[in-house]
Residue, then its C-alpha position, 0 to 999 in steps of 0.5 A: m910831522a907838520t901837516s901838508g898844505a894838501e892835508l889842510a885843504q882836505q880838512e878845510l873841505v870836510e869842514e865846509f861840507e859839514m855846513f850842509d845838511n843834505w846832499m842836494d846842497r852839497y852837490q850845489y856847492i860842488i857845482d858852484m866850485g866848478k863855476q869858479l875854475p880858471d879858464f882852460p887853454e882852448e888849444r889844450r882841449t885835445e886827445e892828448y890832454k883828455i882823461q880817459g874813463c870819464q863819462s863827460n869830456v875832461w881835459m887836464c894839463h899841468e906845468q912846473a912852477g919852481d918845485k910845484l906842479v900846477f894843474k889845470a882842468t875843465s869839463d863840459a859837465a857841471i858836477v864834474s867841473g866841481l869835482i875838478a875844483v875839489l881835486l885842484r884845491i887839494y893837489s895843484e900847486r904842490t910838490a910832487e913829493e907832497i902829492n905822492q904822500t897825500e892819500p885821497h881820504f877826502l873821498k870817504d870823509l866827504g861821502l863822495d865814495k858813496h854819493l857819486s854815480p859809478t861813472r862819475s866815481n870812475g872819472l874822479h879816480a881817472m883824474l886822480e890817477r893822472i895827477y899821481q902819474v904826473a907827480k911820480q914823474g916829477 
């Protein structure tokens, strides 16, 4: 079976993270990724789009582009914005089927499962849950 774009994105992230010797550098890389997020529509910073379970404020929306789901999200916290950038790189602009078939092994592969605080980890899982929920509907 051919490797999906989401799988390739996870592999590329793992390779990028291997360039860094320590977690301070990895966190900085995540923060830098977050600074490059596209602008989030101001009118969507509402309760309807807010992700529950995140310590910081996170808003996420999506739209259909052909057979692909395009996600946009933002946060008021630098590290969380970076985590959003990681998720969007893997899951945005993919078909619902591809999203549903993509296990989030990057969490373990990158060491995020061990290095994120419990509240950030909960927030990351809440964002992942929203992505999978949208894909299941769609």
